[in-house]
N, C-alpha and C positions, 0 to 999 in steps of 0.2 A: 691396413693389414692388423692395425691393435684392436681394431671393432671386431675382424672377421675372427681371432683369435680368440678374443674373451668370450665373442658367441659359443665359439666352440667350448669353450672350456663350461658355459652354461649348459649346451648340449649335453655334455657330457654327465650330467648328472641324471636324465632320465636315458642316456645311452647307458651307462653302467647299471643301473636297478631292471631296465629293458633286459641284457644279455645276458648279466648272471642270474637273474630271477628265470628268464626265457629256456636260459638252458637247464637249469641246477633244482629251481624252487619246485616245480611240480614232483619230481622224484625227490627231493628232501620231504614235503609232508606223506606221501607216498612209504618210506622207504625209512625214511631215518626219527621223522616224525609219530610213522605210523599211524597215521590217518588212514582211515577206511574212505573210498573212491569217492561213494556216495557225500560222504563231509568236505573232503576238497572239494569236490563239484561244486554243492551248494556253495560253498565260502567264496568262490569266485563268482556264483550265479549273482549272489546280494551285494557283490563288493560292484558289481559292474552295474547294477540299477542305482545303488550307491553313487556312481560316479556319474550316471546320467542325470543327476540335480546338482552333485557342487561343480561339475566343470562349470554348463553356462550359466550357473548363480556367480561363481567368483571370477569369468570371465566378463561377466556385465558389474561387479563389484570393482573390476581393476579400469574399469573403463570413467566409472564414479568419482576415483580414488585423484583425491588433491592434495599433495603435500609438498615438502620445500625437496625432497626426493623427487620428484616427477609422480607417475601416476603408476609406471611397472614395479621401478624397484624397490619401494618398501615392500613389496610383496616377499620378494627373494633374499630380504634382510630377515624379514622377521620368521618366512618359512620355513627356514634351513635347518635351525637345530631339532624342533619337533620331527621334521623328515629323518632326521641322519637318527635320532631317539628310536624311531618305530622301526628302521630298519636293520639295526641292531636287531631289537625286540624279535622280528617275527625268526630269526636264525637263531634263538633259545628254544632247545626242546625241554619238555615236560617229563617230570619224572613217571619211572610204571605205572607208579601208584595212580596217575592223573588217568580220568576219563576220557573217554571219545567225547564227550559233551562237554566236558573244561577245557581241550585241548582246541577242538571248535569254536568254542567261546573267546579264547586267547589268541588263537589266530587270524580269527574273521577281525577281532579289534585292532592289530596291529598292520593288517592289510587293510583295512578302511582309513586306517591315520596315515599308511602311506599312499595310498589315495587321493587323499588332500591333500598332503605334500608335494610330491607332484604335481597335481595340478595347479598351487601355486606358484610353481617355478615354471612350469612348461609353457601355461599361457602366456607368463609375462615373456619368457622368451620368442615364443612364436609371433607374439604382437610387435615385439619391436622389429621385426624386418621388414614392415611398410614403411617405418619411419624414419628409415638408414638409409633409404635407395630409391629412387623412382624408375631407374634405369632397368628395363626388361630384361638385357644379359646379365648386369650386374646381382641380380638376385639370384637367378641361377648359380653364378659363382659364389656369391653369398653362402648359398642352400651347401653346395660342394664342398669351402672349406668349413662353413660349422658341421658338416658331417663327419667331413672327413677327421676334424680334430675332434670331433666328438666321440667318434666311432675309434680313433689311434687309442684314446686314453682307456676308450671299454675295451677294447683288444687286450692292452695289460692288465687291464683289473679282472679280468675273466682268468686271463692265463695264472695271476697270481690268486685269486678265489682258487683255481684248480689244484694249484701246487699245492695249499696248505692244507684241502681236503683230504688230498692225493698223499699227502706226507702223516697225517693222523690216520685218516681209515687204514696205513700200512700198521700202525700201532693199536690199533682195535678202536679207537676214541674219534670218529669222523663226527662225532655231534659236536666236540671241541673244536675240533677246524671249522666247520658252518658256524661258530660263535665266536671265533678271532677274524674269521673273514668279514663280519657280518660288521665289526666295531671297527675294523682298519675304513670298508667303505663307506660305512655308517658317516664317519668322521670326513671323509671324500665329500660324500655328498654335500655337506655346510658348507666344508671350505669351496667348495667351487660356485657352489648359489651366491657366497659373500665376495666373490673374486669378481665376479659379474655385475654384483653390485655396485662396487666401488671404483669399476672402468668401463661401466655403460655410462653415455654422455644421451639422455634420451632429447629428440629435437620436436618433441608433440610439443604443439604453443597452444593453448586451450583460447585463449584472444583469436584466434583464425576460426575456432567454430560457429557455428549456428548456435545461438542460445536457446534450445526446446530446454523443454520438459525429460528431465531421467527416464529412460527404457525398463521396465520391469522385465523379470527374467522370460515370462510368459509375450512380452510385447519381441524381445530380443529370440526368442521362439520364430513366431509369424515372421519375423522379416529375414531373420536366414533360411528359413523354409519353403521363402516365395520367391527365393533366386535360384532357378535353374542350373546356371554354372555351379554353383555352391553342391548341390543334392548332388551333381556328376561328381564333384573332387570328393565328396565323403565315399563317394560309391567305389570312387578308386580305393580312398586309402582302407574304405575298411575292407575290401576284396584282398588287395594286396599283401599289407602286414599279418594280418589271419592266415594268410598261407604261408609266411615266414612262420610264425609264432607257432603252427602247429608242428611244423620241423622242429624249433626247436622245442618243444614242449616236451617230444617223444623222443630227440635222437641219444638221449640218454638209456633211456629202456629198450632202445631200439639195438644199440651198440653191446649191451648187457647181455638180453634174451635173443636174438637174431644173430649178429657177429659173434657173438659168444665171448667180446672182450668188452670189458666196461672202461678202459681204460685209452680204448680209442679216441673216445669222444673227444680229450685232451686237443690231438692229432685233428681230428676234423673243425673244431672250433678255431683253432690255429691256422688252418688254411682257410676257410672261411672269411673268418673276419682280416685275416692277411689279405685276400684276393682281392676285398670289397674295398680295401684302401689301395693298394695299388692297381687298381682297373678305375678308381674313382675318378682323376682326371683322366681319362680317357671318356670316360660321361661327360665330363663338363665338357670337352672339345665336341662330343655327339652333339649333345644340347644345343651348343652355342650353333653349330653349322647346321643341324637338319633340322632343329625345333623341339622340345617337350616328347610331341607325341610319336616322332620316327625313335627316340628314345629310347620309349617304353614298348613300343611295338619289338624291338630288337630282344632288349631285356627280360622282357615276356617271355619268349618263342620261347627261349634258351631255356629260361627257368622253368617251361611247362614241360618241355622235354627232359632234363635231367634230373625232376623230381617225379614224374611217374616213373623213370626206371629204377628208383629206389627201391620198388614195389619186389623184383626180383631179386636183386642183390646178393649175392648170400658173401663175398668173398672181400676182405678189408684192404688192397688191393682199388677193388673196384669201387667201392665205396669211398676212398681221397682221392680219385681222379672225376670222378661225380662232384665232390664236395667241391671242387676248386671251379667248375663253370659254375656252381650256386651259388659260390662267395665271388663270381665275377660280375654277377649283376644284383648283388645283395643291395648295394645301394639304390637301384631303381624305385621298387616300391614305396618309399620315404623320399627321395630328392625330387620325384615330378611331382608328387602332389605337394609338397611343400611348398615348390618354385612356383605352382601353378594357383596358390591360395591369395598372395596379393595380388593377383591381376583383376581377381573375383573381388575384393573387397573393393579395389580403385572403381570396378562396375559401378557398386554399392553407390560408391561415395559420387560417383558422376549422375548418379540418379537421385539419389536423398542429398548432398552437399555434406553430409557428415562421413568420419571417420569411426565404425566398430571393430576395431582390431580387436577387443578384447571379446567381444562376441562372438565374433568367426572362429578367432582361433578356441577360443573355450568351448562350445561347441564340437569343433574340430577335433581338439583333444580327446573328447569322449569317443571317437571311433576309435582309437588308439586302443584307446583302454576295451573299449566293447570286442576289440577283434581279438582283445586276451582271453576277455573273460568267455564269450566264444568258444574261442581253442580248447581254453583248459576245461571248463564245463564240459562239453560234447565231450573230450577226450576221457574225463575220468568215468563218468556215465557210462561211456560203449565202456568202458574200462571192467567198472564193476557188472556190466548187465553181460558182459562175455565171461565171467568167472575169475576176476584177479586176484590173486594169494597173496597176501604179505611174506615179504622173504624173513626166512626162519633166521637168515644169518643176521639180522640187525632188528627185528621185531620178533627175536624166539620168547615171547614174554611167560615167565613161567618156567622157564628151563634153568640145569645149574648150569654151573658156568663151562664143566663139563660137558658138556649138550652144549651148548652155548662153542664150545672153540670146534666140537664135530660139525655142524652145522654150517660155520662158517670156513670151514675146509670143503664142502662140497658145495658146486655152484647151484644158482638158485633156477631154478624152472619155472615158466608160467604154462597154462593149458594152450592146447592149438587154436582155439577160438582169440584169445588172449594177443599170443603173435600176428594174427592176422587182420586182427585190427589195429595192430601197431605198423606195419605193415602199409595198411590203408592211410593210416592217419598221418607218416611221414612221406609216401607217393603219390599216389590219384588225387586223394581232397584235395592237396596244397596245389595241384596242377590245374586242377579245375576254376578253383579260386582265382589264379593267375589268368584264364580265360574269361569269366567275368569282368575282372580288371582291365584286360584290354578293349571287349568293348565299350568298355564304360569311359575309356579316354578319347575311341571312336567317337563319342558322344559330345565331347567336349567344345565348346563354341568360342572360346576367346584364342584367338591366332595372335602371331607375333604383330602383324599390322593394322589387326585391332586393337592389340593392348598398345601400340606407339599413340594412337590417334586417342586413345581415353588419355594418355598421359600427359601427352599436348594439351588435351580440353582443362585437366584437372591443374596442370601446370598455370595455366592462363587465368583459371577462375582465383587459384591461392593465390596470385599477386593481384587480384582485381580485390581479394580480401583485405590483404593486407594494406594496399592504398586506402582503403575504407577505414581499416584501423587506426593509422594514420591520421587520419582524417577527424575522425573520432575524439580521437585524444587532440589535436588541434582544438576543437568546439571543447572540450571539457574544460581544457588551459585559460583557453577565454574567456569561459564563465565563471571561472576561479578568482581569475586576477580581474574579473566585472565585479564582483560581490566584494572582494577582497576592498577595491577602491570606495565601492557605494558601504558598506560595512562600518569603515572608519567614518565618515560623514552619519551616517546613524546614530553611532555609539556615543559623538559630539551633543547633535540635536536630544537624544535621551536623556544626557545630561542636564541641557537646558532647560528642558521639561521639569526635570527633577526639583532643580533649583528656584524655576517660580513659585514650583509648589507650595514649597518650605517657605 
């Protein structure tokens, strides 16, 4: 239980970042930092391409790491503080005198720093899962606990963040609210990573692995993309979270400009995250009784219907009811692919005799970030093309204080084309992504039965390697004792020769 709770704390690093930034960062950059949508979309695109390099690179490097703390834990120790600092930095606004280009460069640097830090943490947390248990159902349980605890912490975090921002917004200082929240949760991110470092014991034994040349990042790329089962899981993980992020990214703007109540987002976040936690044990039961595929079919169908209906929603009450259904299935697009991936890693071990968790989780983590990249870039470019207008209430550059107060008293509005884009991004578009994800689940080749066979073979192979290792150690010890025995005579002989020569 301690291990499961610790993994949950480790998961909260990405969970807090994903939930808070998923719901608030895009709107913050547009309506508080006052960046042009094209700049925001470009930041997301560059950062996503940058992730495509650093994720597999860090995954491969973690596989090569050998320290007295293990190969995963040092990354948790040293990445925590820089990640927390960059997280704080991205929630700081630059002054009105700063140009859009200066803002663009600043937020791009902060975002890339977060990208590296999140990768260093999340790849290690994910790569530890296959080493902690071999049992098929226990892995599902571990994923449930990890996501449950991580999401609980994230729910508390996003509610605190929302409260802080709303409080300062009422005083007309919303930028200070974001800054304070960034400081609080930047600190928490570092503390959570360090907590995982101190409380997880790695079970990896490098002596049981085949001694072979280290893999380059390119070699790792070839290995994972030759694994059909891995490509299918990647497809599932790319489609599902992309749908979720599309909703997260646009829900604040949806509440403000379509439902006419920006504060409604606080209730929607609470309902969605709360329902996700309440129903998580039920999904654990369904997964263990009916399997991972059936769980995804059920949850994916509910999500498709619920999300598609948001296109026509006009009333706040209806939006809250739909949020309940969405929240009840929110864990599915994350829990199921994460519980499938260890099965894929073991199938690879069965074929190659090597465990490459870091490589697989490094590439796997790319696709969560790429889903964010796709959603945010597409959203911002679409908003710009539709004619998005910066709100005068927060971005009225050049206005006097009296004019700013007058602008703040009036509701911000957007053109009809922008409203249509927001509706599509929250409703039909994510529903289509879930249909694609369910098709990929249908293609996944590893069943409960085939996994059980693989696990038994791997267990026997590890026992064989352990016996061979003990045999090699015994042989080496015998050789050392023989050398010591011969060595004493050899020294005496050398002394006799020297004396005769003298």
